[in-house]
C-alpha positions in Angstrom: 75.2 140.4 218.5 75.4 144.0 219.0 72.6 146.5 218.2 74.5 147.8 215.4 73.7 144.9 213.9 70.5 145.9 213.3 67.9 149.2 212.4 69.6 151.9 214.5 68.2 152.8 217.6 66.1 156.0 217.7 67.1 158.3 220.8 65.5 160.9 223.0 62.7 160.5 225.6 61.1 157.0 223.4 63.9 155.1 225.2 62.9 153.3 227.7 64.1 155.1 230.9 66.1 152.3 232.9 69.2 151.2 234.1 69.8 148.3 232.0 73.0 145.7 232.4 73.1 143.0 229.6 76.6 142.6 230.1 79.4 144.1 232.3 80.8 147.3 230.9 82.5 147.2 228.8 80.9 144.4 226.6 82.2 142.8 223.9 81.0 145.7 221.2 82.2 148.5 223.3 85.9 146.3 223.5 85.6 146.5 219.8 85.2 149.9 219.4 87.4 150.9 222.1 90.1 148.8 220.1 89.7 150.8 217.0 90.0 153.6 219.3 93.1 153.4 220.8 94.5 151.8 216.9 93.1 155.1 214.8 92.4 158.0 217.4 95.4 160.0 219.1 96.2 158.9 223.0 95.6 162.0 224.5 92.2 162.0 223.3 90.9 160.1 226.7 87.5 158.7 227.6 85.9 158.5 230.9 83.1 155.8 230.0 84.3 152.4 228.1 81.2 152.0 226.0 80.5 152.6 222.1 77.7 154.6 222.7 74.3 154.1 219.9 71.2 156.1 221.5 70.9 158.4 224.4 67.9 160.4 225.6 65.9 161.2 228.7 68.5 160.4 231.6 70.1 156.9 229.7 72.5 156.3 227.6 72.7 153.3 225.7 75.2 150.9 224.5 76.2 148.6 221.4 76.0 145.9 223.9 72.3 147.0 225.0 73.5 148.4 227.8 71.4 151.4 229.0 73.1 153.9 232.0 71.6 156.4 233.8 73.2 159.6 232.9 74.4 162.2 235.5 76.9 164.1 233.1 75.2 165.5 230.2 78.2 165.2 228.1 79.5 167.6 230.2 76.5 169.8 230.8 76.0 169.8 227.3 73.1 167.9 226.7 70.9 170.1 229.7 67.4 170.0 227.3 68.0 166.4 227.2 70.0 164.0 224.6 67.9 164.5 221.0 65.3 166.6 222.4 62.2 166.1 219.7 62.3 170.0 218.9 66.1 170.3 218.8 65.7 167.2 216.0 63.2 168.8 214.4 65.1 172.1 213.8 68.1 170.4 213.0 66.4 168.1 210.1 64.7 171.5 208.8 68.0 173.1 208.3 69.9 170.7 207.1 67.3 170.4 204.4 67.8 174.3 203.8 71.7 174.7 204.0 74.7 173.3 206.3 76.7 176.4 205.5 77.3 180.1 203.6 79.5 181.4 206.3 78.1 184.4 208.1 80.8 186.7 207.7 80.0 186.0 203.6 76.1 185.5 203.5 74.4 185.9 206.8 71.4 184.5 207.2 68.4 184.7 209.9 68.8 182.1 212.3 72.7 183.7 214.1 70.6 186.7 214.3 67.6 185.2 215.7 70.3 183.6 218.3 72.3 186.9 219.1 68.5 188.4 219.3 67.7 185.8 222.2 71.0 185.9 224.3 70.6 189.9 224.3 67.4 189.6 225.9 68.1 186.7 228.1 71.8 187.2 229.5 71.5 189.2 233.0 71.1 193.2 232.6 69.0 195.4 230.8 71.5 197.3 229.1 72.0 197.9 225.3 74.1 194.1 224.4 75.1 192.8 221.4 76.6 189.3 220.5 79.0 187.2 218.6 78.6 183.5 217.9 81.8 181.0 217.6 82.2 177.4 218.0 83.3 176.3 221.6 83.7 177.5 225.4 87.8 178.1 224.7 87.0 180.0 221.6 84.5 182.2 223.4 86.6 182.9 225.9 89.3 184.0 223.5 87.0 187.0 222.0 86.0 188.0 225.0 89.5 188.6 226.1 89.9 190.3 222.8 87.0 192.6 222.9 88.1 193.3 226.4 91.7 194.3 225.9 90.6 196.2 222.4 87.8 198.5 224.6 90.2 199.1 227.5 93.8 199.3 225.3 95.0 197.5 228.3 96.8 194.2 228.1 96.4 192.2 231.6 94.1 189.6 232.5 93.3 188.1 235.9 91.9 184.8 236.1 91.4 182.8 239.6 92.5 179.6 241.3 90.8 176.7 240.6 89.5 178.0 237.0 89.0 176.1 234.1 88.5 178.2 230.6 89.6 175.6 227.9 92.6 174.3 226.1 93.6 176.7 223.2 97.0 178.4 224.1 95.3 181.7 225.8 93.0 179.4 227.5 95.1 177.2 228.8 97.2 180.0 230.2 93.8 181.1 232.1 93.3 177.5 233.2 94.9 176.8 236.4 95.4 173.1 236.7 98.4 171.6 235.1 97.2 167.9 234.4 96.4 167.3 232.1 95.2 170.2 230.0 98.8 172.5 230.1 101.4 170.3 231.2 104.0 170.3 228.5 102.3 172.1 226.3 104.1 175.6 227.0 105.2 178.1 226.3 101.7 180.4 227.3 100.2 183.7 226.4 101.5 186.7 228.2 99.8 188.7 230.6 97.7 186.2 232.4 97.9 186.4 236.1 96.4 184.5 238.8 94.0 185.8 242.4 93.0 183.6 245.0 89.3 182.4 244.5 86.5 182.3 247.2 86.7 178.5 248.5 84.4 178.7 251.7 85.1 174.7 252.4 88.9 175.2 252.1 89.9 179.4 253.0 87.1 179.9 255.4 86.9 183.2 254.5 83.7 185.4 254.2 82.6 186.9 250.6 84.2 190.3 251.3 87.2 189.2 253.2 88.3 187.2 250.1 87.3 189.7 247.5 89.5 191.9 249.4 92.4 189.6 249.8 92.2 189.2 245.9 91.7 193.0 245.0 94.4 193.5 247.0 96.8 191.3 245.0 95.4 192.6 241.9 96.5 195.9 242.9 99.7 195.4 244.3 100.9 192.9 241.4 99.5 193.8 238.5 97.8 197.4 239.0 94.2 198.4 237.5 95.7 200.4 235.0 97.0 197.9 233.2 94.2 195.7 233.8 92.0 194.5 230.8 89.6 192.2 232.3 89.0 190.1 235.2 87.6 186.9 234.2 85.7 184.2 236.3 83.1 181.2 236.6 80.4 182.4 238.9 80.2 178.5 240.0 83.2 177.0 239.0 83.4 174.4 237.0 86.0 171.6 236.6 88.1 173.1 239.1 85.4 171.4 241.7 82.1 173.3 241.6 83.1 176.0 243.9 80.3 178.1 244.6 82.1 181.9 245.9 80.9 182.9 249.7 78.3 185.2 249.2 79.4 189.1 248.3 82.7 187.5 246.7 81.7 188.2 243.4 79.8 191.3 243.9 82.7 193.0 245.5 85.0 192.4 242.2 82.2 193.4 240.1 81.6 196.9 242.0 85.5 197.2 241.9 85.9 196.5 238.0 83.3 199.1 237.8 85.5 201.7 239.5 88.3 200.7 237.9 87.3 200.7 234.2 88.1 197.0 233.9 86.0 194.7 231.8 83.9 192.0 234.4 83.7 188.3 232.4 81.4 185.8 233.4 82.8 182.7 231.8 79.0 180.9 231.9 80.3 178.4 229.8 79.4 174.8 232.1 77.4 176.9 234.6 74.6 178.8 231.7 71.4 177.7 230.8 69.1 176.7 233.4 72.1 174.7 234.5 72.2 176.0 238.2 68.6 176.9 238.6 68.5 180.0 236.9 69.2 180.8 233.3 72.9 182.1 234.4 74.4 181.9 237.4 75.4 185.1 237.8 71.6 185.6 238.6 72.0 183.8 241.6 74.5 186.3 242.9 72.9 189.2 241.9 75.7 190.6 239.4 75.6 191.9 236.3 78.7 191.2 234.1 80.1 193.5 231.4 80.5 190.4 229.0 79.5 186.6 229.3 80.6 183.8 227.4 78.4 180.4 226.4 78.7 177.2 225.2 77.7 173.6 226.3 74.1 173.6 226.8 73.3 176.2 224.2 72.4 174.1 221.6 71.1 171.2 222.6 74.2 169.3 222.0 75.4 170.7 218.8 78.9 172.8 218.7 78.3 176.4 219.2 79.3 179.5 221.6 79.1 183.0 222.0 80.1 186.2 223.8 77.3 188.9 224.9 78.4 192.3 226.2 77.8 195.8 226.6 77.4 197.4 223.3 79.9 199.8 223.2 82.1 196.8 224.6 81.1 194.5 221.7 81.6 197.0 218.6 85.1 198.0 220.4 86.5 195.4 217.3 86.8 196.6 213.9 85.0 195.2 211.4 86.1 191.6 210.6 88.1 191.5 213.9 85.8 188.8 214.9 84.2 185.6 213.5 85.3 182.5 211.9 84.7 179.9 209.2 82.0 178.0 211.4 81.2 180.3 213.9 77.3 180.5 214.3 76.6 177.7 212.0 73.2 177.9 211.0 72.7 174.1 211.8 73.8 174.5 215.4 72.0 178.2 215.2 68.8 176.1 214.3 69.2 174.0 217.5 70.2 176.6 219.7 66.8 178.0 218.8 64.7 175.4 219.7 66.6 174.7 222.8 66.5 178.3 224.0 62.8 177.8 223.5 62.4 174.2 225.4 64.5 176.0 228.3 61.3 178.9 228.5 58.6 177.1 227.5 59.3 173.8 230.2 60.6 175.7 232.7 63.8 174.2 233.0 65.3 176.2 235.6 62.2 175.2 238.0 63.3 171.7 236.9 66.8 172.1 237.8 66.0 173.4 241.1 63.9 170.2 242.0 66.8 168.1 240.7 69.1 169.9 243.0 66.8 169.7 245.8 67.1 165.9 245.7 70.7 165.8 244.9 71.8 168.0 247.8 69.3 165.8 250.3 70.6 162.7 249.1 74.1 163.8 249.6 74.1 165.2 252.7 72.5 162.3 254.3 75.5 160.7 253.2 77.7 162.9 254.2 76.1 163.2 257.5 77.3 159.3 258.4 80.2 159.5 256.1 83.2 161.9 257.4 84.7 160.9 254.0 81.8 163.5 252.4 83.8 166.7 253.1 81.6 168.9 251.4 78.4 168.9 249.2 77.7 172.1 247.4 76.1 173.5 244.3 73.2 175.1 243.0 70.4 173.4 240.7 71.6 170.7 238.9 75.0 171.3 239.3 76.3 169.7 242.4 79.4 168.1 243.5 80.7 166.1 246.5 84.1 166.8 247.6 86.0 163.4 249.1 88.6 163.5 251.8 90.6 162.0 254.3 88.4 162.5 257.5 91.3 162.4 259.8 93.3 165.3 257.9 90.9 166.6 255.7 93.2 166.5 252.8 91.4 165.8 249.3 90.8 161.9 248.7 91.2 162.1 244.8 91.8 157.7 245.1 88.2 157.7 246.7 86.7 159.6 244.1 88.2 157.9 241.5 87.1 154.7 243.0 83.7 155.5 243.5 83.1 157.0 239.8 84.6 153.9 238.7 82.5 151.1 240.6 79.7 153.4 239.9 80.4 153.3 236.1 80.4 149.6 236.5 77.3 149.6 237.9 75.5 151.5 235.0 75.8 155.2 236.7 77.6 157.8 234.0 79.5 160.4 237.0 82.5 162.4 236.4 85.1 163.9 238.3 86.6 166.9 238.7 88.7 169.7 240.8 91.9 170.5 241.2 92.7 167.8 243.5 91.1 165.4 241.6 88.9 164.6 245.0 85.1 165.8 243.3 82.5 164.1 241.8 80.2 166.4 240.1 76.7 165.4 239.0 74.9 166.9 235.7 72.1 165.2 235.1 69.7 166.1 232.1 67.1 168.1 233.2 65.0 165.6 231.6 65.9 163.0 233.8 62.9 161.2 235.8 63.0 161.4 239.2 63.2 157.3 239.3 66.6 157.3 237.5 68.1 159.9 239.7 66.9 158.4 242.4 68.3 155.2 241.6 71.9 156.7 240.1 72.3 158.3 243.5 71.6 154.6 245.3 74.4 153.4 243.2 76.7 156.3 244.3 75.5 155.6 247.8 76.4 151.8 247.2 79.7 152.8 245.3 80.9 154.9 248.4 80.0 152.2 250.8 81.8 149.5 249.6 84.8 151.8 248.5 
């Protein structure tokens, strides 16, 4: 009998923090839901972990068969404060009882303004800032581009190799990887150009040299006078958790400043304590003109934002920014509770602690297994890149096999990378130490057996 035949489980940190396999994965209740999914949900909507989730919290996800899986994915860096964080739950419940929607563009409310004030305070730089709220990371990126184009009167936008910025038409154009994000969905938005990313493991360049290469291409193929914005993830997400070489990002920022180009940092995946700083930009000493955020901002509820220099944010005419659901009051209540948790619980420090464990263990594995070509990342945003040890070429089959074996053993891990050969580790910052260690034991065993 499945857990859904009984009273619903309560999620959050009260869940037993253990890996528990009651059935093979997927169990019968999960198989039933997956059959319903296949019949009712468009096949383009895939899934990574074949379970029927019924509760989550701390460092686990529980399925309808009673299996408890160690969560090293956080719903792709969303439940950073922990699933069903008590403060987020309380804030959401209180807001639902008050009102669920007015549309901020019709009848404004305080929580939207409070989220904007918090973002203006927390994002890099002490200049005057304003914010606008949206629903998803892709929507935030689209609006950042709109703002940059309006403010500069220019049209061209530069994104980078290995970038991921979303699945809408404009953000597909900005995203580098064809499958599964772009293939067959064109034509895409125009005036989008691509420059080479600093990828130390594969290009061997210093930050200064990588930046010079990118800037040269931009100047020759686009021209600074035509360029509205340079858009980049300070640490790339879906592209493989690529950390640029020191000096790369500051050189790009300096060039943008000198040429009147808006520098946009896409912190959708790297923001909100994930990298051991509130924003990854802080790690590199850069101050973006605009910052896009989403994912970890609201403890699992859909919310996104663009935050930036007041003169840029005010360039759009009244009514030019917004959307029916943007800054929904329930999501704003969740965000305010999550932001307080990030600060009160010093979750940036917790991310650094988890990162030390992740990097230490993965590099220990790497020292005796040449199939682990690179271990990289910051804080609790860490990746291992798998390669053919004879050639150094990407080994996507190995990454996929390891991930599949981990899931079968009750550990949720996610793959990524342009070549599909990277496993990324994004544990919720609420995960207890013993679960992280056990999860890495499973990863090590899966790799050894692959």
